[in-house]
PDB file of N, CA, C, O and CB in Angstrom:
ATOM      1  N   MET A   1    -107.882 -35.656  -5.539  1.00  0.00           N
ATOM      2  CA  MET A   1    -107.085 -36.288  -4.491  1.00  0.00           C
ATOM      3  C   MET A   1    -108.061 -35.114  -2.676  1.00  0.00           C
ATOM      4  O   MET A   1    -107.462 -34.290  -1.984  1.00  0.00           O
ATOM      5  CB  MET A   1    -104.720 -35.842  -5.063  1.00  0.00           C
ATOM      6  N   PRO A   2    -109.273 -35.467  -2.540  1.00  0.00           N
ATOM      7  CA  PRO A   2    -109.360 -34.694  -1.321  1.00  0.00           C
ATOM      8  C   PRO A   2    -108.399 -34.474  -0.520  1.00  0.00           C
ATOM      9  O   PRO A   2    -107.412 -35.185  -0.331  1.00  0.00           O
ATOM     10  CB  PRO A   2    -110.134 -35.097  -0.618  1.00  0.00           C
ATOM     11  N   ALA A   3    -108.723 -33.289   0.061  1.00  0.00           N
ATOM     12  CA  ALA A   3    -107.740 -32.627   2.024  1.00  0.00           C
ATOM     13  C   ALA A   3    -108.306 -33.065   2.501  1.00  0.00           C
ATOM     14  O   ALA A   3    -109.454 -33.414   2.226  1.00  0.00           O
ATOM     15  CB  ALA A   3    -107.562 -31.093   2.914  1.00  0.00           C
ATOM     16  N   ILE A   4    -107.527 -33.258   3.676  1.00  0.00           N
ATOM     17  CA  ILE A   4    -107.864 -32.984   4.875  1.00  0.00           C
ATOM     18  C   ILE A   4    -107.752 -31.376   5.782  1.00  0.00           C
ATOM     19  O   ILE A   4    -107.279 -30.707   4.863  1.00  0.00           O
ATOM     20  CB  ILE A   4    -107.139 -33.953   5.399  1.00  0.00           C
ATOM     21  N   LEU A   5    -107.820 -30.885   6.367  1.00  0.00           N
ATOM     22  CA  LEU A   5    -108.196 -29.628   6.639  1.00  0.00           C
ATOM     23  C   LEU A   5    -108.531 -29.412   8.341  1.00  0.00           C
ATOM     24  O   LEU A   5    -109.582 -29.799   8.853  1.00  0.00           O
ATOM     25  CB  LEU A   5    -109.443 -29.350   5.674  1.00  0.00           C
ATOM     26  N   GLY A   6    -107.943 -29.045   8.743  1.00  0.00           N
ATOM     27  CA  GLY A   6    -107.574 -28.501  10.730  1.00  0.00           C
ATOM     28  C   GLY A   6    -108.241 -27.073  10.069  1.00  0.00           C
ATOM     29  O   GLY A   6    -108.618 -26.741   8.945  1.00  0.00           O
ATOM     30  N   ALA A   7    -108.178 -26.499  11.244  1.00  0.00           N
ATOM     31  CA  ALA A   7    -109.266 -24.725  11.658  1.00  0.00           C
ATOM     32  C   ALA A   7    -108.690 -24.185   9.999  1.00  0.00           C
ATOM     33  O   ALA A   7    -107.710 -24.545   9.347  1.00  0.00           O
ATOM     34  CB  ALA A   7    -108.350 -23.096  13.727  1.00  0.00           C
ATOM     35  N   LEU A   8    -109.642 -23.309   9.739  1.00  0.00           N
ATOM     36  CA  LEU A   8    -108.886 -22.937   8.673  1.00  0.00           C
ATOM     37  C   LEU A   8    -109.577 -21.178   9.058  1.00  0.00           C
ATOM     38  O   LEU A   8    -110.765 -21.106   9.371  1.00  0.00           O
ATOM     39  CB  LEU A   8    -109.258 -23.937   6.934  1.00  0.00           C
ATOM     40  N   LYS A   9    -108.908 -20.160   9.006  1.00  0.00           N
ATOM     41  CA  LYS A   9    -109.471 -18.784   9.304  1.00  0.00           C
ATOM     42  C   LYS A   9    -108.832 -17.649   7.648  1.00  0.00           C
ATOM     43  O   LYS A   9    -107.819 -17.330   7.026  1.00  0.00           O
ATOM     44  CB  LYS A   9    -108.612 -18.183  11.253  1.00  0.00           C
ATOM     45  N   VAL A  10    -110.072 -17.499   7.680  1.00  0.00           N
ATOM     46  CA  VAL A  10    -109.639 -16.012   5.977  1.00  0.00           C
ATOM     47  C   VAL A  10    -109.848 -15.075   7.007  1.00  0.00           C
ATOM     48  O   VAL A  10    -110.541 -15.393   7.974  1.00  0.00           O
ATOM     49  CB  VAL A  10    -111.102 -15.622   4.034  1.00  0.00           C
ATOM     50  N   ILE A  11    -109.447 -14.203   6.938  1.00  0.00           N
ATOM     51  CA  ILE A  11    -109.167 -12.817   7.460  1.00  0.00           C
ATOM     52  C   ILE A  11    -110.488 -11.687   6.403  1.00  0.00           C
ATOM     53  O   ILE A  11    -111.435 -10.918   6.567  1.00  0.00           O
ATOM     54  CB  ILE A  11    -107.096 -12.413   7.076  1.00  0.00           C
ATOM     55  N   SER A  12    -109.672 -12.308   5.361  1.00  0.00           N
ATOM     56  CA  SER A  12    -110.131 -10.613   4.449  1.00  0.00           C
ATOM     57  C   SER A  12    -110.188 -11.597   2.714  1.00  0.00           C
ATOM     58  O   SER A  12    -109.361 -12.497   2.566  1.00  0.00           O
ATOM     59  CB  SER A  12    -108.124  -8.684   4.549  1.00  0.00           C
ATOM     60  N   VAL A  13    -111.223 -11.286   1.538  1.00  0.00           N
ATOM     61  CA  VAL A  13    -110.576 -11.361   0.548  1.00  0.00           C
ATOM     62  C   VAL A  13    -111.342 -10.657  -0.437  1.00  0.00           C
ATOM     63  O   VAL A  13    -112.568 -10.564  -0.482  1.00  0.00           O
ATOM     64  CB  VAL A  13    -110.244 -12.598   0.286  1.00  0.00           C
ATOM     65  N   GLY A  14    -110.312 -10.066  -1.392  1.00  0.00           N
ATOM     66  CA  GLY A  14    -110.669  -8.912  -2.239  1.00  0.00           C
ATOM     67  C   GLY A  14    -111.464  -9.149  -3.172  1.00  0.00           C
ATOM     68  O   GLY A  14    -111.897 -10.262  -3.470  1.00  0.00           O
ATOM     69  N   SER A  15    -111.757  -7.942  -3.790  1.00  0.00           N
ATOM     70  CA  SER A  15    -113.202  -7.988  -4.709  1.00  0.00           C
ATOM     71  C   SER A  15    -113.022  -9.030  -6.341  1.00  0.00           C
ATOM     72  O   SER A  15    -113.864  -9.465  -7.127  1.00  0.00           O
ATOM     73  CB  SER A  15    -113.606  -5.980  -5.231  1.00  0.00           C
ATOM     74  N   SER A  16    -111.846  -9.093  -6.306  1.00  0.00           N
ATOM     75  CA  SER A  16    -111.970 -10.427  -7.079  1.00  0.00           C
ATOM     76  C   SER A  16    -110.949 -11.750  -6.445  1.00  0.00           C
ATOM     77  O   SER A  16    -110.443 -12.414  -7.350  1.00  0.00           O
ATOM     78  CB  SER A  16    -111.503 -10.055  -8.751  1.00  0.00           C
ATOM     79  N   GLY A  17    -110.697 -12.071  -5.444  1.00  0.00           N
ATOM     80  CA  GLY A  17    -109.955 -12.670  -5.012  1.00  0.00           C
ATOM     81  C   GLY A  17    -111.090 -14.174  -4.997  1.00  0.00           C
ATOM     82  O   GLY A  17    -112.316 -14.150  -5.113  1.00  0.00           O
ATOM     83  N   VAL A  18    -109.975 -15.698  -4.772  1.00  0.00           N
ATOM     84  CA  VAL A  18    -110.676 -16.315  -4.600  1.00  0.00           C
ATOM     85  C   VAL A  18    -109.910 -17.584  -3.677  1.00  0.00           C
ATOM     86  O   VAL A  18    -108.748 -17.987  -3.631  1.00  0.00           O
ATOM     87  CB  VAL A  18    -111.284 -16.435  -5.797  1.00  0.00           C
ATOM     88  N   VAL A  19    -111.311 -18.029  -2.903  1.00  0.00           N
ATOM     89  CA  VAL A  19    -110.831 -18.903  -2.057  1.00  0.00           C
ATOM     90  C   VAL A  19    -111.590 -19.916  -2.712  1.00  0.00           C
ATOM     91  O   VAL A  19    -112.772 -19.933  -3.058  1.00  0.00           O
ATOM     92  CB  VAL A  19    -110.981 -18.661  -0.553  1.00  0.00           C
ATOM     93  N   HIS A  20    -110.384 -21.024  -2.846  1.00  0.00           N
ATOM     94  CA  HIS A  20    -111.362 -22.312  -3.158  1.00  0.00           C
ATOM     95  C   HIS A  20    -110.579 -23.506  -2.116  1.00  0.00           C
ATOM     96  O   HIS A  20    -109.381 -23.479  -2.400  1.00  0.00           O
ATOM     97  CB  HIS A  20    -111.342 -22.848  -5.167  1.00  0.00           C
ATOM     98  N   VAL A  21    -110.878 -24.650  -0.893  1.00  0.00           N
ATOM     99  CA  VAL A  21    -110.697 -25.480  -0.360  1.00  0.00           C
ATOM    100  C   VAL A  21    -110.692 -27.179  -1.313  1.00  0.00           C
ATOM    101  O   VAL A  21    -111.426 -27.760  -0.514  1.00  0.00           O
ATOM    102  CB  VAL A  21    -111.586 -25.134   0.635  1.00  0.00           C
ATOM    103  N   GLY A  22    -110.467 -27.964  -2.095  1.00  0.00           N
ATOM    104  CA  GLY A  22    -110.773 -28.770  -2.629  1.00  0.00           C
ATOM    105  C   GLY A  22    -110.094 -29.283  -3.493  1.00  0.00           C
ATOM    106  O   GLY A  22    -108.886 -29.194  -3.274  1.00  0.00           O
ATOM    107  N   ASP A  23    -110.508 -30.025  -4.816  1.00  0.00           N
ATOM    108  CA  ASP A  23    -110.039 -30.242  -6.066  1.00  0.00           C
ATOM    109  C   ASP A  23    -110.397 -29.208  -6.691  1.00  0.00           C
ATOM    110  O   ASP A  23    -111.541 -28.787  -6.514  1.00  0.00           O
ATOM    111  CB  ASP A  23    -110.412 -31.357  -6.677  1.00  0.00           C
ATOM    112  N   VAL A  24    -109.211 -28.324  -7.868  1.00  0.00           N
ATOM    113  CA  VAL A  24    -109.884 -27.691  -8.585  1.00  0.00           C
ATOM    114  C   VAL A  24    -108.910 -27.900  -9.475  1.00  0.00           C
ATOM    115  O   VAL A  24    -107.775 -28.326  -9.261  1.00  0.00           O
ATOM    116  CB  VAL A  24    -110.377 -26.464  -8.234  1.00  0.00           C
ATOM    117  N   LEU A  25    -109.785 -27.332 -11.263  1.00  0.00           N
ATOM    118  CA  LEU A  25    -108.712 -27.641 -12.192  1.00  0.00           C
ATOM    119  C   LEU A  25    -107.850 -26.201 -12.645  1.00  0.00           C
ATOM    120  O   LEU A  25    -106.622 -26.125 -12.656  1.00  0.00           O
ATOM    121  CB  LEU A  25    -109.431 -28.411 -13.531  1.00  0.00           C
ATOM    122  N   ILE A  26    -108.846 -25.027 -13.031  1.00  0.00           N
ATOM    123  CA  ILE A  26    -108.166 -24.180 -12.890  1.00  0.00           C
ATOM    124  C   ILE A  26    -108.972 -23.244 -12.447  1.00  0.00           C
ATOM    125  O   ILE A  26    -110.197 -23.371 -12.462  1.00  0.00           O
ATOM    126  CB  ILE A  26    -107.486 -23.964 -13.818  1.00  0.00           C
ATOM    127  N   ILE A  27    -108.125 -21.822 -11.843  1.00  0.00           N
ATOM    128  CA  ILE A  27    -108.624 -20.510 -11.076  1.00  0.00           C
ATOM    129  C   ILE A  27    -107.863 -19.899 -11.371  1.00  0.00           C
ATOM    130  O   ILE A  27    -106.643 -19.888 -11.205  1.00  0.00           O
ATOM    131  CB  ILE A  27    -108.821 -20.350  -9.721  1.00  0.00           C
ATOM    132  N   ALA A  28    -109.286 -18.687 -12.371  1.00  0.00           N
ATOM    133  CA  ALA A  28    -108.278 -17.862 -12.899  1.00  0.00           C
ATOM    134  C   ALA A  28    -109.341 -16.431 -12.673  1.00  0.00           C
ATOM    135  O   ALA A  28    -110.356 -16.116 -13.294  1.00  0.00           O
ATOM    136  CB  ALA A  28    -107.680 -18.362 -14.674  1.00  0.00           C
ATOM    137  N   PRO A  29    -108.922 -16.023 -11.990  1.00  0.00           N
ATOM    138  CA  PRO A  29    -109.254 -14.049 -10.636  1.00  0.00           C
ATOM    139  C   PRO A  29    -109.407 -13.257 -12.648  1.00  0.00           C
ATOM    140  O   PRO A  29    -108.649 -13.215 -13.617  1.00  0.00           O
ATOM    141  CB  PRO A  29    -106.421 -12.848  -8.801  1.00  0.00           C
ATOM    142  N   LYS A  30    -110.454 -12.909 -12.425  1.00  0.00           N
ATOM    143  CA  LYS A  30    -109.825 -11.374 -13.492  1.00  0.00           C
ATOM    144  C   LYS A  30    -110.158  -9.531 -13.141  1.00  0.00           C
ATOM    145  O   LYS A  30    -110.913  -8.575 -13.316  1.00  0.00           O
ATOM    146  CB  LYS A  30    -110.747 -11.576 -15.260  1.00  0.00           C
ATOM    147  N   ALA A  31    -108.690 -10.124 -12.421  1.00  0.00           N
ATOM    148  CA  ALA A  31    -108.271  -8.336 -12.380  1.00  0.00           C
ATOM    149  C   ALA A  31    -106.752  -8.179 -13.104  1.00  0.00           C
ATOM    150  O   ALA A  31    -106.183  -8.774 -14.019  1.00  0.00           O
ATOM    151  CB  ALA A  31    -108.096  -7.617 -10.421  1.00  0.00           C
ATOM    152  N   ALA A  32    -106.317  -6.794 -11.989  1.00  0.00           N
ATOM    153  CA  ALA A  32    -105.760  -6.461 -12.759  1.00  0.00           C
ATOM    154  C   ALA A  32    -105.202  -4.819 -12.181  1.00  0.00           C
ATOM    155  O   ALA A  32    -105.747  -3.753 -12.466  1.00  0.00           O
ATOM    156  CB  ALA A  32    -106.594  -6.722 -13.934  1.00  0.00           C
ATOM    157  N   SER A  33    -104.009  -4.999 -11.332  1.00  0.00           N
ATOM    158  CA  SER A  33    -103.368  -3.879 -10.426  1.00  0.00           C
ATOM    159  C   SER A  33    -102.373  -3.256 -10.583  1.00  0.00           C
ATOM    160  O   SER A  33    -101.711  -3.832 -11.447  1.00  0.00           O
ATOM    161  CB  SER A  33    -103.111  -4.164  -9.408  1.00  0.00           C
ATOM    162  N   LYS A  34    -101.797  -2.244 -10.175  1.00  0.00           N
ATOM    163  CA  LYS A  34    -100.929  -1.241  -9.373  1.00  0.00           C
ATOM    164  C   LYS A  34    -100.016  -1.208  -9.073  1.00  0.00           C
ATOM    165  O   LYS A  34     -99.291  -1.908  -9.779  1.00  0.00           O
ATOM    166  CB  LYS A  34    -101.090  -0.963  -8.563  1.00  0.00           C
ATOM    167  N   THR A  35     -99.308  -0.506  -7.958  1.00  0.00           N
ATOM    168  CA  THR A  35     -99.310  -0.515  -6.933  1.00  0.00           C
ATOM    169  C   THR A  35     -97.900   0.670  -6.651  1.00  0.00           C
ATOM    170  O   THR A  35     -96.944   0.277  -7.319  1.00  0.00           O
ATOM    171  CB  THR A  35     -99.364  -2.004  -6.509  1.00  0.00           C
ATOM    172  N   TYR A  36     -97.670   1.536  -6.122  1.00  0.00           N
ATOM    173  CA  TYR A  36     -96.581   2.605  -6.417  1.00  0.00           C
ATOM    174  C   TYR A  36     -95.811   2.524  -4.132  1.00  0.00           C
ATOM    175  O   TYR A  36     -96.539   2.410  -3.147  1.00  0.00           O
ATOM    176  CB  TYR A  36     -97.789   4.838  -7.288  1.00  0.00           C
ATOM    177  N   ALA A  37     -94.712   2.607  -4.137  1.00  0.00           N
ATOM    178  CA  ALA A  37     -94.233   2.377  -2.789  1.00  0.00           C
ATOM    179  C   ALA A  37     -92.449   2.699  -3.637  1.00  0.00           C
ATOM    180  O   ALA A  37     -91.745   2.363  -4.589  1.00  0.00           O
ATOM    181  CB  ALA A  37     -94.787   0.435  -1.893  1.00  0.00           C
ATOM    182  N   GLY A  38     -92.504   3.642  -2.344  1.00  0.00           N
ATOM    183  CA  GLY A  38     -91.121   4.114  -2.168  1.00  0.00           C
ATOM    184  C   GLY A  38     -90.485   2.411  -1.454  1.00  0.00           C
ATOM    185  O   GLY A  38     -91.002   1.298  -1.357  1.00  0.00           O
ATOM    186  N   SER A  39     -89.012   3.045  -1.042  1.00  0.00           N
ATOM    187  CA  SER A  39     -88.393   2.347  -0.931  1.00  0.00           C
ATOM    188  C   SER A  39     -88.642   1.898   0.912  1.00  0.00           C
ATOM    189  O   SER A  39     -88.574   2.779   1.770  1.00  0.00           O
ATOM    190  CB  SER A  39     -87.185   2.875  -1.600  1.00  0.00           C
ATOM    191  N   GLY A  40     -88.852   0.806   1.177  1.00  0.00           N
ATOM    192  CA  GLY A  40     -88.531  -0.103   2.661  1.00  0.00           C
ATOM    193  C   GLY A  40     -90.090   0.341   2.786  1.00  0.00           C
ATOM    194  O   GLY A  40     -90.515   0.954   3.766  1.00  0.00           O
ATOM    195  N   SER A  41     -90.665   0.067   1.993  1.00  0.00           N
ATOM    196  CA  SER A  41     -92.116   0.144   2.400  1.00  0.00           C
ATOM    197  C   SER A  41     -93.500  -0.801   2.343  1.00  0.00           C
ATOM    198  O   SER A  41     -94.662  -0.433   2.520  1.00  0.00           O
ATOM    199  CB  SER A  41     -92.413   1.075   1.802  1.00  0.00           C
ATOM    200  N   PHE A  42     -93.006  -2.098   2.048  1.00  0.00           N
ATOM    201  CA  PHE A  42     -93.473  -3.180   1.926  1.00  0.00           C
ATOM    202  C   PHE A  42     -92.849  -3.782   3.190  1.00  0.00           C
ATOM    203  O   PHE A  42     -92.858  -5.009   3.287  1.00  0.00           O
ATOM    204  CB  PHE A  42     -93.236  -3.768   0.616  1.00  0.00           C
ATOM    205  N   ASN A  43     -92.306  -3.042   4.169  1.00  0.00           N
ATOM    206  CA  ASN A  43     -90.740  -4.216   5.317  1.00  0.00           C
ATOM    207  C   ASN A  43     -92.019  -5.355   6.055  1.00  0.00           C
ATOM    208  O   ASN A  43     -93.221  -5.143   6.220  1.00  0.00           O
ATOM    209  CB  ASN A  43     -89.415  -2.737   7.485  1.00  0.00           C
ATOM    210  N   THR A  44     -91.312  -6.404   6.340  1.00  0.00           N
ATOM    211  CA  THR A  44     -92.834  -7.209   7.370  1.00  0.00           C
ATOM    212  C   THR A  44     -91.722  -7.738   8.563  1.00  0.00           C
ATOM    213  O   THR A  44     -90.809  -8.275   7.936  1.00  0.00           O
ATOM    214  CB  THR A  44     -94.057  -9.106   6.320  1.00  0.00           C
ATOM    215  N   GLY A  45     -91.632  -7.757   9.018  1.00  0.00           N
ATOM    216  CA  GLY A  45     -91.120  -8.124  10.650  1.00  0.00           C
ATOM    217  C   GLY A  45     -91.345  -8.166  11.801  1.00  0.00           C
ATOM    218  O   GLY A  45     -92.527  -8.465  11.969  1.00  0.00           O
ATOM    219  N   ASP A  46     -90.633  -7.966  13.048  1.00  0.00           N
ATOM    220  CA  ASP A  46     -91.554  -8.206  14.375  1.00  0.00           C
ATOM    221  C   ASP A  46     -90.447  -6.558  14.120  1.00  0.00           C
ATOM    222  O   ASP A  46     -90.974  -5.506  14.483  1.00  0.00           O
ATOM    223  CB  ASP A  46     -91.437  -9.953  15.996  1.00  0.00           C
ATOM    224  N   PHE A  47     -89.511  -6.517  13.726  1.00  0.00           N
ATOM    225  CA  PHE A  47     -88.362  -4.904  14.211  1.00  0.00           C
ATOM    226  C   PHE A  47     -87.893  -4.286  12.926  1.00  0.00           C
ATOM    227  O   PHE A  47     -86.675  -4.198  12.767  1.00  0.00           O
ATOM    228  CB  PHE A  47     -86.581  -5.315  15.210  1.00  0.00           C
ATOM    229  N   PRO A  48     -88.608  -3.898  12.095  1.00  0.00           N
ATOM    230  CA  PRO A  48     -88.496  -3.212  11.005  1.00  0.00           C
ATOM    231  C   PRO A  48     -87.901  -2.630  10.979  1.00  0.00           C
ATOM    232  O   PRO A  48     -88.016  -2.035  12.050  1.00  0.00           O
ATOM    233  CB  PRO A  48     -89.115  -2.762  10.599  1.00  0.00           C
ATOM    234  N   SER A  49     -86.393  -1.806   9.931  1.00  0.00           N
ATOM    235  CA  SER A  49     -85.850  -0.978  10.693  1.00  0.00           C
ATOM    236  C   SER A  49     -85.468  -0.250   9.079  1.00  0.00           C
ATOM    237  O   SER A  49     -84.649  -1.003   8.553  1.00  0.00           O
ATOM    238  CB  SER A  49     -84.646  -1.581  11.952  1.00  0.00           C
ATOM    239  N   THR A  50     -85.686   0.571   8.432  1.00  0.00           N
ATOM    240  CA  THR A  50     -85.103   0.777   7.186  1.00  0.00           C
ATOM    241  C   THR A  50     -84.693   1.791   7.799  1.00  0.00           C
ATOM    242  O   THR A  50     -84.988   2.035   8.969  1.00  0.00           O
ATOM    243  CB  THR A  50     -85.802   0.851   5.850  1.00  0.00           C
ATOM    244  N   TYR A  51     -83.451   3.001   6.567  1.00  0.00           N
ATOM    245  CA  TYR A  51     -82.450   4.662   6.859  1.00  0.00           C
ATOM    246  C   TYR A  51     -82.706   4.491   5.322  1.00  0.00           C
ATOM    247  O   TYR A  51     -82.510   3.559   4.541  1.00  0.00           O
ATOM    248  CB  TYR A  51     -80.283   4.845   7.708  1.00  0.00           C
ATOM    249  N   ASN A  52     -83.260   5.846   5.183  1.00  0.00           N
ATOM    250  CA  ASN A  52     -83.744   5.680   3.609  1.00  0.00           C
ATOM    251  C   ASN A  52     -83.759   7.604   3.739  1.00  0.00           C
ATOM    252  O   ASN A  52     -84.722   8.306   4.049  1.00  0.00           O
ATOM    253  CB  ASN A  52     -85.763   4.495   3.189  1.00  0.00           C
ATOM    254  N   VAL A  53     -82.124   8.118   3.322  1.00  0.00           N
ATOM    255  CA  VAL A  53     -82.430   9.651   3.218  1.00  0.00           C
ATOM    256  C   VAL A  53     -82.820   9.954   2.431  1.00  0.00           C
ATOM    257  O   VAL A  53     -83.795  10.586   2.837  1.00  0.00           O
ATOM    258  CB  VAL A  53     -81.708  10.475   3.290  1.00  0.00           C
ATOM    259  N   VAL A  54     -82.811  10.028   0.925  1.00  0.00           N
ATOM    260  CA  VAL A  54     -83.524  10.215   0.144  1.00  0.00           C
ATOM    261  C   VAL A  54     -84.284   8.950  -0.687  1.00  0.00           C
ATOM    262  O   VAL A  54     -83.684   7.950  -1.081  1.00  0.00           O
ATOM    263  CB  VAL A  54     -82.852  11.005  -0.460  1.00  0.00           C
ATOM    264  N   SER A  55     -85.764   9.209  -0.874  1.00  0.00           N
ATOM    265  CA  SER A  55     -86.368   8.012  -1.115  1.00  0.00           C
ATOM    266  C   SER A  55     -87.911   8.706  -2.188  1.00  0.00           C
ATOM    267  O   SER A  55     -89.055   8.979  -1.825  1.00  0.00           O
ATOM    268  CB  SER A  55     -86.722   7.118   0.650  1.00  0.00           C
ATOM    269  N   SER A  56     -87.151   8.800  -3.756  1.00  0.00           N
ATOM    270  CA  SER A  56     -88.688   8.946  -4.624  1.00  0.00           C
ATOM    271  C   SER A  56     -89.017   7.921  -5.437  1.00  0.00           C
ATOM    272  O   SER A  56     -88.134   7.093  -5.661  1.00  0.00           O
ATOM    273  CB  SER A  56     -88.796  10.146  -5.623  1.00  0.00           C
ATOM    274  N   THR A  57     -90.400   7.738  -6.082  1.00  0.00           N
ATOM    275  CA  THR A  57     -91.007   6.653  -6.935  1.00  0.00           C
ATOM    276  C   THR A  57     -91.727   7.768  -7.783  1.00  0.00           C
ATOM    277  O   THR A  57     -92.406   8.784  -7.631  1.00  0.00           O
ATOM    278  CB  THR A  57     -92.053   5.376  -6.112  1.00  0.00           C
ATOM    279  N   ASN A  58     -90.815   6.463  -9.411  1.00  0.00           N
ATOM    280  CA  ASN A  58     -91.500   7.515  -9.809  1.00  0.00           C
ATOM    281  C   ASN A  58     -92.678   6.525 -10.361  1.00  0.00           C
ATOM    282  O   ASN A  58     -92.430   5.320 -10.320  1.00  0.00           O
ATOM    283  CB  ASN A  58     -90.683   8.595 -10.855  1.00  0.00           C
ATOM    284  N   THR A  59     -93.871   6.922 -10.844  1.00  0.00           N
ATOM    285  CA  THR A  59     -95.209   6.391 -11.413  1.00  0.00           C
ATOM    286  C   THR A  59     -95.389   7.506 -12.219  1.00  0.00           C
ATOM    287  O   THR A  59     -96.150   8.417 -11.894  1.00  0.00           O
ATOM    288  CB  THR A  59     -96.490   6.054 -10.376  1.00  0.00           C
ATOM    289  N   ASN A  60     -94.425   7.499 -13.754  1.00  0.00           N
ATOM    290  CA  ASN A  60     -94.993   7.699 -14.924  1.00  0.00           C
ATOM    291  C   ASN A  60     -95.288   7.099 -15.862  1.00  0.00           C
ATOM    292  O   ASN A  60     -94.418   7.111 -16.733  1.00  0.00           O
ATOM    293  CB  ASN A  60     -94.637   8.246 -15.313  1.00  0.00           C
ATOM    294  N   ASP A  61     -96.210   6.528 -16.099  1.00  0.00           N
ATOM    295  CA  ASP A  61     -95.955   5.299 -16.787  1.00  0.00           C
ATOM    296  C   ASP A  61     -97.399   5.899 -18.543  1.00  0.00           C
ATOM    297  O   ASP A  61     -98.501   6.419 -18.717  1.00  0.00           O
ATOM    298  CB  ASP A  61     -96.526   3.437 -15.285  1.00  0.00           C
ATOM    299  N   GLN A  62     -96.382   5.374 -19.228  1.00  0.00           N
ATOM    300  CA  GLN A  62     -97.063   5.997 -20.541  1.00  0.00           C
ATOM    301  C   GLN A  62     -97.783   5.007 -21.374  1.00  0.00           C
ATOM    302  O   GLN A  62     -98.357   5.081 -22.460  1.00  0.00           O
ATOM    303  CB  GLN A  62     -96.002   6.665 -21.490  1.00  0.00           C
ATOM    304  N   ASP A  63     -97.582   4.100 -20.559  1.00  0.00           N
ATOM    305  CA  ASP A  63     -98.476   2.549 -21.587  1.00  0.00           C
ATOM    306  C   ASP A  63    -100.119   2.923 -20.997  1.00  0.00           C
ATOM    307  O   ASP A  63    -100.538   3.312 -19.906  1.00  0.00           O
ATOM    308  CB  ASP A  63     -97.787   0.174 -20.811  1.00  0.00           C
ATOM    309  N   LEU A  64    -100.702   2.629 -22.156  1.00  0.00           N
ATOM    310  CA  LEU A  64    -102.129   2.893 -22.006  1.00  0.00           C
ATOM    311  C   LEU A  64    -102.439   1.698 -21.515  1.00  0.00           C
ATOM    312  O   LEU A  64    -103.296   1.784 -20.636  1.00  0.00           O
ATOM    313  CB  LEU A  64    -102.952   3.307 -23.227  1.00  0.00           C
ATOM    314  N   VAL A  65    -101.980   0.328 -21.797  1.00  0.00           N
ATOM    315  CA  VAL A  65    -102.909  -0.732 -21.238  1.00  0.00           C
ATOM    316  C   VAL A  65    -101.408  -1.701 -20.374  1.00  0.00           C
ATOM    317  O   VAL A  65    -100.299  -2.001 -20.816  1.00  0.00           O
ATOM    318  CB  VAL A  65    -104.030  -1.768 -22.840  1.00  0.00           C
ATOM    319  N   ASP A  66    -101.842  -1.864 -19.469  1.00  0.00           N
ATOM    320  CA  ASP A  66    -100.543  -2.590 -19.079  1.00  0.00           C
ATOM    321  C   ASP A  66    -100.212  -4.507 -18.741  1.00  0.00           C
ATOM    322  O   ASP A  66     -99.229  -5.248 -18.716  1.00  0.00           O
ATOM    323  CB  ASP A  66    -100.277  -1.785 -17.728  1.00  0.00           C
ATOM    324  N   ALA A  67    -102.130  -4.662 -18.474  1.00  0.00           N
ATOM    325  CA  ALA A  67    -102.093  -6.185 -18.177  1.00  0.00           C
ATOM    326  C   ALA A  67    -104.442  -6.083 -19.039  1.00  0.00           C
ATOM    327  O   ALA A  67    -105.455  -5.537 -18.602  1.00  0.00           O
ATOM    328  CB  ALA A  67    -101.549  -6.716 -15.459  1.00  0.00           C
ATOM    329  N   ASN A  68    -104.226  -6.725 -19.976  1.00  0.00           N
ATOM    330  CA  ASN A  68    -105.529  -7.024 -20.738  1.00  0.00           C
ATOM    331  C   ASN A  68    -106.106  -8.015 -19.732  1.00  0.00           C
ATOM    332  O   ASN A  68    -105.507  -9.020 -19.350  1.00  0.00           O
ATOM    333  CB  ASN A  68    -105.343  -7.678 -22.367  1.00  0.00           C
ATOM    334  N   VAL A  69    -107.455  -7.599 -19.296  1.00  0.00           N
ATOM    335  CA  VAL A  69    -108.008  -8.653 -18.570  1.00  0.00           C
ATOM    336  C   VAL A  69    -109.102  -8.515 -18.800  1.00  0.00           C
ATOM    337  O   VAL A  69    -109.789  -7.604 -18.339  1.00  0.00           O
ATOM    338  CB  VAL A  69    -107.813  -8.789 -17.318  1.00  0.00           C
ATOM    339  N   ALA A  70    -109.745  -9.969 -20.059  1.00  0.00           N
ATOM    340  CA  ALA A  70    -111.245 -10.449 -20.249  1.00  0.00           C
ATOM    341  C   ALA A  70    -112.553 -11.056 -19.217  1.00  0.00           C
ATOM    342  O   ALA A  70    -112.541 -11.478 -18.061  1.00  0.00           O
ATOM    343  CB  ALA A  70    -111.034 -11.441 -21.081  1.00  0.00           C
ATOM    344  N   GLY A  71    -113.146 -10.959 -19.761  1.00  0.00           N
ATOM    345  CA  GLY A  71    -114.189 -11.884 -18.364  1.00  0.00           C
ATOM    346  C   GLY A  71    -114.919 -13.008 -19.331  1.00  0.00           C
ATOM    347  O   GLY A  71    -114.493 -13.042 -20.486  1.00  0.00           O
ATOM    348  N   LEU A  72    -115.588 -13.596 -19.110  1.00  0.00           N
ATOM    349  CA  LEU A  72    -116.673 -14.455 -19.583  1.00  0.00           C
ATOM    350  C   LEU A  72    -117.759 -13.783 -19.919  1.00  0.00           C
ATOM    351  O   LEU A  72    -118.751 -14.381 -20.335  1.00  0.00           O
ATOM    352  CB  LEU A  72    -117.055 -15.394 -18.703  1.00  0.00           C
TER     353      LEU A  72
END
């Protein structure tokens, strides 16, 4: 079913991102990533306030493959 949109503003799209406006059956971007961050790293809002006396992030990963991504 068609959609009626007003103004659409796309600030940025990553290298494997998908922007689609309209009808679609399947959208399957081909990418995988891992992000490490300490406590309070991804806080959002107008006045974020975090109190972290000691923070450490374990980045040791014993897996060889976390997500198998294959393209056509």
